[in-house]
Each structure stands twice: as C-alpha cells, then as structure tokens.
Wavefront OBJ file of the C-alpha trace (Angstrom):
o trace
v 0.000 0.000 0.000
v 2.767 2.450 0.959
v 4.761 1.561 -2.145
v 1.778 2.206 -4.399
v 1.124 5.576 -2.756
v 4.803 6.546 -3.000
v 4.819 5.811 -6.719
v 1.667 7.912 -7.135
v 3.470 10.790 -5.456
v 6.330 10.428 -7.963
v 3.864 10.604 -10.861
v 2.224 13.676 -9.326
v 5.613 15.359 -8.986
v 6.350 14.585 -12.603
v 3.133 16.354 -13.634
v 4.093 19.324 -11.450
v 7.404 19.645 -13.280
v 5.778 20.324 -16.648
v 2.416 21.880 -15.743
v 2.406 24.963 -13.536
v -0.526 25.297 -11.149
v -3.745 23.299 -11.551
v -2.878 21.193 -8.499
v -6.479 20.087 -7.920
v -7.088 19.348 -11.598
v -3.961 17.191 -11.959
v -4.832 15.262 -8.826
v -8.416 14.660 -10.031
v -7.239 13.191 -13.336
v -4.833 10.884 -11.507
v -7.548 9.898 -9.028
v -9.984 9.057 -11.830
v -7.352 6.786 -13.403
v -6.682 4.984 -10.100
v -10.425 4.670 -9.495
v -10.756 2.803 -12.785
v -12.806 5.570 -14.385
v -12.463 8.055 -17.217
v -11.954 11.831 -17.191
v -13.468 14.705 -19.169
v -11.354 17.876 -19.164
v -13.320 20.992 -19.972
v -11.879 24.439 -20.541
v -10.885 27.077 -23.057
v -8.021 26.388 -25.495
v -4.426 26.805 -24.377
v -4.616 25.777 -20.715
v -2.713 22.458 -20.982
v -5.600 19.981 -21.123
v -3.964 17.896 -23.840
v -0.507 18.386 -22.324
v -1.746 17.029 -18.996
v -2.932 13.778 -20.568
v 0.198 13.349 -22.709
v 2.427 14.011 -19.694
v 0.562 11.372 -17.677
v 1.002 8.845 -20.494
v 4.722 9.618 -20.717
v 5.160 9.259 -16.957
v 3.571 5.806 -17.208
v 5.992 4.813 -19.966
v 3.252 4.525 -22.581
v 4.408 6.823 -25.386
v 5.763 4.689 -28.198
v 4.691 1.457 -26.510
v 3.152 -1.257 -28.704
v 2.081 -4.680 -27.523
v 0.144 -7.641 -28.874
v -2.041 -9.503 -26.392
v -3.924 -12.584 -27.609
v -3.594 -11.439 -31.179
v -4.855 -7.899 -30.564
v -2.401 -5.006 -31.047
v -2.508 -2.265 -28.408
v -0.781 1.092 -28.412
v 0.442 2.706 -25.243
v -1.036 6.110 -26.053
v -3.489 7.066 -28.772
v -4.783 10.513 -29.663
v -8.015 10.856 -31.629
v -8.781 14.309 -33.008
v -12.564 14.458 -33.158
v -14.029 16.277 -36.168
v -17.504 16.380 -37.752
v -16.452 13.960 -40.529
v -14.972 11.360 -38.155
v -16.764 8.015 -38.502
v -17.360 5.433 -35.723
v -15.112 2.959 -37.549
v -12.311 5.539 -37.438
v -12.420 5.147 -33.653
v -13.142 1.475 -33.050
v -11.897 -0.188 -36.224
v -13.539 -2.044 -39.099
v -13.380 -5.065 -41.392
v -11.265 -4.624 -44.525
v -11.413 -6.957 -47.517
v -8.091 -8.578 -48.425
v -8.131 -9.564 -52.124
v -5.164 -11.910 -51.649
v -6.872 -14.067 -49.044
v -10.368 -13.281 -50.358
v -11.515 -12.686 -46.834
v -12.182 -9.830 -44.465
v -9.522 -8.821 -41.944
v -9.848 -6.712 -38.840
v -8.278 -3.271 -38.862
v -8.104 -2.211 -35.232
v -8.839 1.438 -34.465
v -7.030 3.837 -32.124
v -9.386 2.918 -29.276
v -7.129 -0.131 -28.740
v -4.709 1.597 -26.409
v -3.860 1.956 -22.736
v -4.582 5.691 -22.634
v -6.868 7.243 -25.244
v -7.016 11.013 -25.656
v -10.316 12.018 -27.274
v -9.426 15.577 -28.223
v -12.295 18.051 -28.724
v -14.804 15.250 -28.347
v -17.796 17.565 -28.776
v -16.811 18.306 -32.385
v -17.777 14.815 -33.542
v -21.327 13.820 -34.447
v -23.451 11.924 -31.891
v -23.083 8.782 -34.002
v -19.315 8.850 -33.561
v -19.494 9.897 -29.914
v -21.687 6.882 -29.225
v -18.902 4.622 -30.495
v -17.173 5.307 -27.200
v -20.144 4.181 -25.075
v -19.563 0.441 -25.207
v -15.808 0.909 -24.941
v -15.949 3.152 -21.867
v -18.572 1.207 -19.943
v -18.020 -2.410 -20.978
v -14.267 -2.166 -21.711
v -14.818 -3.958 -25.012
v -15.393 -3.209 -28.697
v -17.440 -5.121 -31.243
v -16.128 -5.258 -34.823
v -18.202 -7.328 -37.198
v -19.465 -10.325 -35.245
v -16.555 -10.476 -32.779
v -16.021 -8.699 -29.487
v -12.545 -7.635 -28.402
v -11.491 -6.802 -24.854
v -9.838 -3.481 -24.109
v -8.437 -4.665 -20.779
v -6.207 -7.570 -19.829
v -5.472 -6.779 -16.204
v -3.471 -9.942 -15.578
v -1.062 -8.677 -18.254
v -1.010 -5.113 -16.918
v -3.327 -3.813 -19.661
v -5.717 -1.136 -18.398
v -7.978 1.213 -20.354
v -8.382 4.910 -19.655
v -10.156 7.556 -21.742
v -9.378 11.223 -21.216
v -11.503 13.541 -23.339
v -11.238 17.294 -23.795
v -13.782 19.852 -24.886
v -14.149 23.616 -25.199
v -17.408 24.741 -23.528
v -17.336 28.296 -24.872
v -17.246 27.785 -28.627
v -20.560 26.199 -29.658
v -20.520 26.603 -33.448
v -19.927 23.283 -35.184
v -20.125 21.262 -31.967
v -22.424 18.530 -30.681
v -23.007 18.506 -26.913
v -22.347 15.135 -25.340
v -25.570 13.254 -24.488
v -26.340 12.609 -20.834
v -25.745 8.863 -21.269
v -22.193 9.460 -22.424
v -21.412 12.151 -19.863
v -22.383 9.664 -17.180
v -19.579 7.354 -18.356
v -16.949 9.816 -17.158
v -15.970 9.424 -13.518
v -15.073 13.114 -13.317
v -15.498 16.276 -15.326
v -12.541 18.489 -14.509
v -13.391 22.134 -15.168
v -10.161 23.993 -15.903
v -9.952 27.775 -15.874
v -7.148 30.236 -16.450
v -4.099 30.308 -14.112
v -5.098 31.702 -10.731
v -2.278 34.196 -10.136
v 0.173 36.405 -12.017
v 3.007 34.357 -10.520
v 1.645 31.233 -12.197
v 1.383 33.064 -15.528
v 5.017 34.130 -15.211
v 6.142 30.636 -14.281
v 4.375 29.189 -17.336
v 6.012 31.678 -19.700
v 9.408 31.156 -18.060
v 9.123 27.378 -18.375
v 8.736 27.712 -22.153
v 10.855 30.826 -22.759
v 14.120 29.115 -23.766
v 12.817 25.918 -25.330
v 12.110 24.730 -28.855
v 10.220 21.655 -27.586
v 7.568 21.027 -24.992
v 8.810 20.454 -21.409
v 7.033 17.107 -21.291
v 9.522 15.798 -23.860
v 12.083 15.662 -21.027
v 9.926 13.512 -18.767
v 11.161 10.059 -17.846
v 8.783 7.243 -16.840
v 8.064 7.163 -13.120
v 5.743 4.126 -13.175
v 4.432 1.443 -15.535
v 1.085 -0.150 -16.494
v 1.496 -2.929 -13.927
v 1.642 -0.270 -11.203
v -1.609 1.267 -12.488
v -3.381 -2.091 -12.310
v -1.990 -2.725 -8.821
v -3.015 0.764 -7.673
v -6.536 0.264 -9.013
v -6.716 -3.029 -7.115
v -5.545 -1.291 -3.925
v -8.219 1.374 -4.291
v -10.937 -1.232 -4.765
v -9.868 -3.798 -2.183
v -7.571 -2.187 0.398
v -8.907 1.335 0.905
v -11.730 0.868 3.393
v -14.972 2.849 3.478
v -17.041 2.503 6.652
v -20.828 2.744 6.812
v -20.730 6.446 7.678
v -18.895 7.325 4.460
v -21.077 5.026 2.330
v -24.255 6.498 3.813
v -22.907 10.013 3.330
v -22.127 9.494 -0.373
v -25.486 7.838 -0.998
v -27.353 10.601 0.852
v -25.671 13.391 -1.141
v -26.590 11.790 -4.445
v -30.160 11.148 -3.342
v -30.567 14.721 -2.137
v -29.726 16.083 -5.602
v -33.059 14.763 -6.921
v -35.946 17.273 -7.088
v -38.541 14.593 -6.378
v -36.762 13.729 -3.117
v -35.657 17.129 -1.824
v -37.484 20.446 -2.066
v -34.124 22.182 -1.704
v -32.755 20.284 -4.702
v -35.789 21.380 -6.721
v -34.593 24.973 -6.351
v -31.388 24.159 -8.254
v -31.849 21.035 -10.363
v -34.282 19.743 -12.962
v -32.647 16.314 -12.845
v -30.619 14.728 -10.066
v -27.806 12.183 -10.064
v -28.252 8.425 -10.538
v -27.001 5.522 -8.386
v -24.031 5.228 -10.766
v -23.008 8.672 -9.538
v -22.872 7.415 -5.944
v -20.673 4.495 -6.999
v -18.307 6.837 -8.846
v -18.277 9.273 -5.927
v -17.141 6.583 -3.496
v -14.551 5.123 -5.874
v -12.923 8.464 -6.657
v -12.976 9.396 -2.956
v -11.138 6.137 -2.193
v -8.531 6.944 -4.854
v -8.218 10.422 -3.310
v -7.425 8.789 0.042
v -4.803 6.540 -1.590
v -3.051 9.612 -2.998
v -2.661 10.708 0.632
v -1.275 7.255 1.511
v -4.309 6.431 3.657
v -6.008 3.035 3.813
v -9.397 4.476 4.744
v -11.651 7.073 3.151
v -13.325 9.902 5.089
v -16.233 12.222 4.475
v -13.665 14.950 3.776
v -12.434 12.936 0.786
v -16.004 12.774 -0.494
v -16.312 16.548 -0.107
v -13.050 17.130 -1.988
v -14.148 15.233 -5.108
v -17.877 16.005 -4.929
v -18.077 18.742 -7.564
v -15.828 16.968 -10.077
v -17.782 13.705 -9.829
v -21.309 15.142 -9.872
v -21.182 18.395 -11.870
v -21.910 16.604 -15.174
v -24.516 14.227 -13.731
v -27.094 16.825 -12.670
v -29.154 19.169 -14.826
v -29.454 22.709 -13.427
v -32.679 24.663 -13.666
v -32.684 26.911 -16.717
v -34.334 29.842 -14.929
v -31.598 29.751 -12.275
v -28.876 29.699 -14.916
v -30.428 32.675 -16.711
v -30.718 34.526 -13.419
v -27.014 33.932 -12.645
v -25.794 34.867 -16.130
v -26.114 38.596 -15.493
v -23.932 38.411 -12.385
v -21.460 35.622 -13.246
v -21.447 35.525 -17.055
v -22.820 32.927 -19.473
v -19.928 30.483 -19.110
v -19.717 30.472 -15.299
v -23.452 30.700 -14.502
v -24.180 27.020 -15.101
v -21.306 25.869 -12.903
v -22.283 28.330 -10.166
v -25.824 26.934 -9.984
v -24.515 23.366 -9.886
v -21.923 24.189 -7.214
v -24.488 25.856 -4.953
v -26.956 23.011 -5.428
v -24.342 20.377 -4.586
v -23.249 22.353 -1.543
v -26.863 22.440 -0.345
v -27.123 18.667 -0.834
v -23.843 18.135 1.017
v -24.987 20.171 4.041
v -28.311 18.343 4.132
v -26.534 14.979 3.992
v -24.271 16.028 6.887
v -27.308 16.612 9.050
v -28.469 13.060 8.406
v -25.265 11.505 9.793
l 1 2 3 4 5 6 7 8 9 10 11 12 13 14 15 16 17 18 19 20 21 22 23 24 25 26 27 28 29 30 31 32 33 34 35 36 37 38 39 40 41 42 43 44 45 46 47 48 49 50 51 52 53 54 55 56 57 58 59 60 61 62 63 64 65 66 67 68 69 70 71 72 73 74 75 76 77 78 79 80 81 82 83 84 85 86 87 88 89 90 91 92 93 94 95 96 97 98 99 100 101 102 103 104 105 106 107 108 109 110 111 112 113 114 115 116 117 118 119 120 121 122 123 124 125 126 127 128 129 130 131 132 133 134 135 136 137 138 139 140 141 142 143 144 145 146 147 148 149 150 151 152 153 154 155 156 157 158 159 160 161 162 163 164 165 166 167 168 169 170 171 172 173 174 175 176 177 178 179 180 181 182 183 184 185 186 187 188 189 190 191 192 193 194 195 196 197 198 199 200 201 202 203 204 205 206 207 208 209 210 211 212 213 214 215 216 217 218 219 220 221 222 223 224 225 226 227 228 229 230 231 232 233 234 235 236 237 238 239 240 241 242 243 244 245 246 247 248 249 250 251 252 253 254 255 256 257 258 259 260 261 262 263 264 265 266 267 268 269 270 271 272 273 274 275 276 277 278 279 280 281 282 283 284 285 286 287 288 289 290 291 292 293 294 295 296 297 298 299 300 301 302 303 304 305 306 307 308 309 310 311 312 313 314 315 316 317 318 319 320 321 322 323 324 325 326 327 328 329 330 331 332 333 334 335 336 337 338 339 340 341 342 343 344 345 346 347 348 349 350
C-alpha cells in the first residue's frame, strides 16, 4: 500500500514539473485513473488539457509502446482528433477486404490503447461519440461479429479515456448526451491560471525551449503499477458505513422529487451510478494521501468533479445567474451551490 502511494506521489511530482498550477485538476485526473474511471477535461483552449494527458502517459511509460495480447495489437497512447467527418469505424476499427486471401480482416482502431485522448470530443457527431459508449462502460469493442477486450489486467493492460472539450465555442459542436457524460468518472473544469506568478512561471518554463517540457519527462511508473493501484483502491482502501451512507445521501438529495431544496437548483438529479463513482474516486483520493481508509472529507473534496456533469441545473436559475457571473460560469455556479446544499443536508443526516 505504501509503495503504491509513493509511486503515485512520484507521478504527481512529474506532472508538477511540466504543468504549472492546476494542483487540484492534476490530482483529479490521476484519481480518476486509479479509481478505474475516465476523465473529461473541460476548458478554453491553451490551458494544458492535452498536455496534462500526454504528460501522464509519458510518466507511465506509454508513449511509443506497442504490444500484442492474444492477437490484438494495443498502443500505449493514442490521440483521436474528433471532427464532424470522423466516422465510428475511425475510432473502433472495421473489417477490410483482403483480395489476396479473399476474406475480411480486422483493422483495429485507435481505441485499442492503454490511454486514449479524445481531443475536442464535442466536435464529432453523436453517431461517432456513441462509439465510445460500449468501450468506456463495458471495456470492449465489437467489430463485425466479434467482441474484443480493451483490458487484460493480468497482463497489466488497463484502459483509460481522457476527453477534452471547449465549452465556450458552440458553433460546429455537438453537446455530449447525458448517457455518455455519465460514463466519465469526473469532469474536470479547468480555468485560467489563478495568479500572475503562475502566468510568469508558465512563460518562463517555455521561454528558452524549442520543444515542450514534457519531452524531457522520464517514466516514473508502468502499467502494472496502475493495475496494482486500481486493485488497492478497490480492495484495500476501506470505506465505513458512515462514508457510504454520506455518499449515498448526497446523491439522493440532488433529486428534485426527493428534496425540495434540490428542486430549487436542479431539474434532474444524479443516478445511483453517480454514488458508486463518488465513493470510488474518494477512495482513490485517500490513496493519494497514503491512507487506507476514506473519510467524508475525501467525499467533499471530489464532490463537484464527480457530480457536476450528472445533474441538470434549472434553466431559470442559470439565466438569473448569467447577469452576475457571465454565461460560461453561470451554469457551474448553480450546480456548485446546489451540490453544496445537498452536502450540508446529507451532513445533518449523519
């Protein structure tokens, strides 16, 4: 347990060396990986969303890695640039006719990788976005009449999707459906650097370089460590009844039909899957602190990231907040206040 946590700290330090600031955001992405989930990074262009994912892959020794497991080729890291003309088969793969053998052969798509970066995912059509559904939830892909696994944990093969999207630019985009949003363990909302000092540090880091700083990163861990860490989170980080009840109560109290207070903020509350994800990410959060038990504080720390994309805020509230907080921030402000209200109500039930 201590060895796994120590290695996680090394990976976190590696991220710190190439990405200035965003401490919470980096930790959330790492926690979602160790929880066995997927991450959606949302923010304006130029704030290191893609760099964060590529740096994580490099720290895990995945860039340039290629491996064949039971006849299926897997890449270590795969980047898919989503565009309106991208087809589902461009993501998952397809059958290609071979005139020499007079038979169809499988051409595996970029989804067959350890870490998949779905860049600007909201630029693809819903048909293509849905190609990720089976892969993200079932950890498998169907091509033709055969189903192929995306994980082989006994061989150290895990599967992690990190998607990015720009919430401000709406022209030529297709908002992710609720069913697909629910597949992401966390939605990490990334803003601009918080202070002038961080802005200076970012510029200084790149001032005398022709290449990206992440090119200098050396692996700090490997895929086998990821699988072992995920097993530790699931089996060795304990959650007592108080924490389980707390997570379940928060999720339940986001539903308008259950709570009158929730009805003031949300049109639709979170599902039981949200409670499962909340507990898993909270357990991974505890592991990052080298603790073998999860607390209600861990749940509080990851609450917004795990639930902000699983609830639907009331439109009239969002419109009301737009004048004060702006169009982009209004939606998040309503969600944050609603989740805080649910959290306080759940505390009273303990």
